N, C-alpha and C positions, 0 to 999 in steps of 0.2 A: 685451563682457564682458572679454576679454583685456585692452582697453585701460584700462578702469576698474580692473582688479586691479593692472596695472603702476602707475598713478598712485596706488593707495592705498598700495602698498608704499613707493614714493618717498616720499609725504608723511609715513608713519610714521617712516621713517628719518631724514628732515628734522627732525621732531619731536623722535627722541632726540638727534640732533647738536645741536639748538638747546639742550637741556636740559643736556647734559654740557657744551657751551660756556659756557653760561650759569654752571653751577656752578663751572667751572674759573675764570672771569673773577671770580666773587664770592669764591672763596676768595683768588685771587691779589691782588684789591683790599682784602681784610679786611672784606668786607662782611657776612661770616657770624660775624665773631668776635663772642663774648660779651663784653661790657665789664665783666662781672663787677660784684659789690658788695661792699661793706664788712660783714660780719656784724653784726647789732644787738648782738650780746653782745661784740664785739671787746674794749672797754674793760675788761669783767670778766676775759676771758681773759689780756689784758696784765696785768691786776692780779695774776692768779695766777701768770703766768710772772715778774713781778717778785719776788715775794713769796719764791718758792722759788729764783729766780736769785741773788739777793743774799744768800742764807743758807746757811752751811755746813751740811749735814745731819748732819754728824759731831759737830758742836758742840751741836746743839739735844737738848733732854732732854724729852720728851714725857711727860704724864701719861697713862697708858693707861686709867685708869679714867675721864678725861673722854673719851678718844677711843671708848670703849665706849659712853659714855652717849650720845654724838651719834649711835653707830650704833643704840641702842636707840630713838631719837627718829625717824630717818630710817625705821626699822622699821615705824614707825607709819604713814606716808605711802607709802613704796615697798619693801616686804618683799624684794622681789627684788635692789634694789639693795643694801640691807642686807645680805643674805646674801651676795652675791657680795664684798663689800668683806670680810665676816668671814673668808671662805674666803680671800681673798688674803692677809690679815694672818697666818691661820694657817699659811699657806705660806711667805711672805717674812718674817715678823716684822719688818716695816718701819713703824713708826708713821709716818714721815716721808712715806712714799709714800701711806697710807691717809688722813693729812690733805690731802694734795694731791688725791686722788680726792673726798674730801667737799668740798672747795673747788670743784671743777669741777661736781658736783652742786647746789651751793649758787645756781650760776647760774641754774638752772632754778628754783630755789625761792625766787628773791629777793623775789617778790611774795607769797609765802606767810607771811602775818601770824603765824599759829598757830605755824608750825614755827619760826621765828626767836625767837618769844616764848619757846617751851619750850627752845631753845638758850640763850638769855639767862638762864633761871632755874636752869640748870646749877650744882649746888653747887660753889663754889669751894674745893677740897680740896688743900692743899699736899701736894706729893710728896719725900718725902726719897730721893735717889739712893744706892742701895748699889750700889758697883762690885763686890761679892763675889757675882756671880750664881751661884757654885756652892753658896751656903747654903742648905739646906732647912730648913723649918719641922720636918720630921721629925728628930730629933736623931742617929739611927742611919745616916742618909743621909749625914751630914757626916764620918763616920769615913774615913779613907783606905782602911781595908779594904773599905768598901762598893764603891769603884771596883773593885777587884780581883773581887770577887765577882759584879759585874755583869758582866765581861767572861767569867767561867767560866760564869755562868749563860747567856750570849748563844751560848757555845760549844755548849751542849746544846739550843739553840734547835729545830735540825732534827729531833731525836729527840722532843722534847716537841710538836712539831707532828704528827708521826707518830702519836703516842699519841692526841692530841686527834683527829684524823680516825679512827681505829680505835673510839674508844671514845664519839664525840659529846659530849666535854666540852672546855669553854674551855681553850686553852693558857695564857691569863692566870690562870685559876684554879689549874690544875695547877702552874704557877711560883710561884704564892702560897704554896703548900705548904711549898715548899722554902726559903722565906725564914726563917721562924721556926725551922726545924731546923738550917740553915746559920749564921745570926746567932750562935746560942748559942756556936758556935765562935769566934766571934770574941773571947770574953772567958773562958768556962769552959774552953775546950781551946784554949791559945794555941799549943800544938805543932802542932795541925793546920793552923792557919792558917800558921805558919812553914815546914811542911813542904809543904804541898799548894796551899792557896789563893793565898798570898802569891807564891811563886816561880813556880808553874807556871800560875797561874789556871785551877786546876780545883777541882772541888767535892770535899769530904771525904766518903768512903764509911765509914758505921758499920758494925761487923761484930760488936758484942758484945750489948747488951740489945735495941738497935735495928739494924735494917740497912739499908744503901744510903744514899743521898744524901736521901732523904725520911724516913727513920726509921722505916719499917715495922717493927712488932714481929712476932716470929715468930708468935704467937697470932693476931694480927689478919689476917696473910698467909693462915693457914689458913682463918680464917671468910671471908675475901674469896673464896677458891678454893671454899669449900663454898657460899655463898650464890650463885654463878655458876650451879651446878647443880641447886639446890634450888628446883623452880617453885612451891613452896607458900609460900615464904618472903617475909614484908613485903620484903626486901631483894632479890628477885630482878628482874633488870633485862631478862630475855626471852632468847629461844633464840639470838637472832642473837650474842650475845656469849659464848654459854656455853662456847666451845672457846678463848677468848683466853689462857687460863693452862694449856692442855693440857701435861704432862709427856712428855718425849722418852724417858724411861728409868723404870725400876721404883724408883730409888732416889730416892725423891720428896724426903725430909728434906734430902738432899745437894745435890740439883739446885735445890730451893728457895733454900738459903742461898748457892750460887754466883751464882745468877741475880739475887739481890738485892744481893749484894757485890761484883760485877764492877766493877773499877777502870776499865777501858776503856769500858764501854758500860753506860749508866744506864736503858736501855730499860724493863727491868722495875720498876726504882724508880719511875718516872713511870706505868708500866701499872697497879700496883697501886694506886697512889695515885689515879689517875682512875677507876678502878673503885670504889673506896670512897666516893669523893665521889658518883658516880652512885647507887650502892646506897643511901647516905644520903639523897640528893635524892628516890629514888623510894618509900622508906619514908614519908617526910614528905608527899609528893604524895599517896600512897594514904590518908593520914590526914587530908587535906584542907588541908594547909600547904605552901605553895610557898616554899621556902627559896633558890631560884636565884639571888635578887638579895641573898642575904645571905652574901657570902664570909667574914664574920667568924665566924658561926655553923657553916658548914660547916667551917672551919678548925679550930674549938674542937673539933667532934664529930672530927674528923681525929685531932687530938692524942690524944684522950681515948678514943676507941674506941667499937665498937659498944655496949657496955653502957650506956653513958650516953645513947644517942640516944633520947630519948623524945619524940614530937611533941607539941608544945603551941603555944598561940598567943603565949607570950612567953618565947622562948627567951634565954638570957643568954651574953654574950660572955666567954671565959676562956680556961682551959687551963693548961698548964704555966708557971710563973713562969721569965722568962728575964732575967737580970741582963746588962745591955749597958753596960759602963764605968759602973758606978754606977748607971744608972738601970733600974727594974725595969718588964718587961713582961710580957704574957700572950702566948702563943702566937697566939691568936685575933686580937688588936690588931696584931700585927706584919703577920700576912697581911692584914688588912683595909686598914693604912696602904698597904703596898705595892700592892696592888690598884687602889686609887684614887689613888695618888700620881702615875700618869703617866709615872713611870720605865719604860724598855724597852717603850713603848708601840709602838715601830715593830716591835720582836721579837715582842712578846706582846699584840697589839692587842686592844681592846675590840670585843665583838661582841654584836650584838643578843640572841642566844640565847646562854645559858651551857651548856644542856645540849639535845641533840637526837638524833634516831635517825637 
């Protein structure tokens, strides 16, 4: 038994040694090398390489309409790839890169007759290149004052977001209420722009007929406070919010004036505006009408007050007339255009919900 055991151990080690030696020699003599092969799509990849290597991307003028048309066709076949390319474009804004990505995908779709037929049927529309990428379809965004206003509004971004969290109202919707109120100062009160908005990049605070940066009327402010406490009102938004506007002193009128006209801190201007919007929304919701996706209607009612808020199936857009360098707008339309313009979307992003608890 002892002899058999010794012989078995020796044979095992011998086998291991033979295996390792064989492996070493095979590697040394390149017997295990994978000779490799040329990919069957090599010529297509070479074609893509040469197409973009020999072209200066800085001199290319892409038709973005055509680019998105191709993505829409790709979406019919491979939605995931179309989505990834669309997301890449939204991040990079580089049509050159997306075209190259599409060409690489085409390698795998070279045999898809339907796909290439749809691509070939793409409408050939000429594209006029406008080098002035600062030009906006919205007239009031082309004014030099608008750039100053954006900086001023962005400065208040943190406090607007704080109010948004406390009230459950979209920060972008709150910001939209400021636009109509402040743009009127570009034209009708040039002194306000010269003194505050232009040189200091801060919003103008009203302190006469309307108060604060959002232009809350004193009577409206009192009603906002009242409806916060009145659980029987159609404007009541719940006990969770009833202490948001509690006063610290017994001098209510004085404290209300100073909290809304504070030049350094606009917190209460935004807080009153947000609460008003939520109160109007809940009133319409209780009546069976959800206007959470109608910023133009909410802005119109914000501008005109509680007394004109009468829920109905066909509300109209309007509000105060605002003259902006010779062009007449209504308060509701200015808020509407800003809300859906994409301006300051990084600072005041679009959210799936406009109101929440």
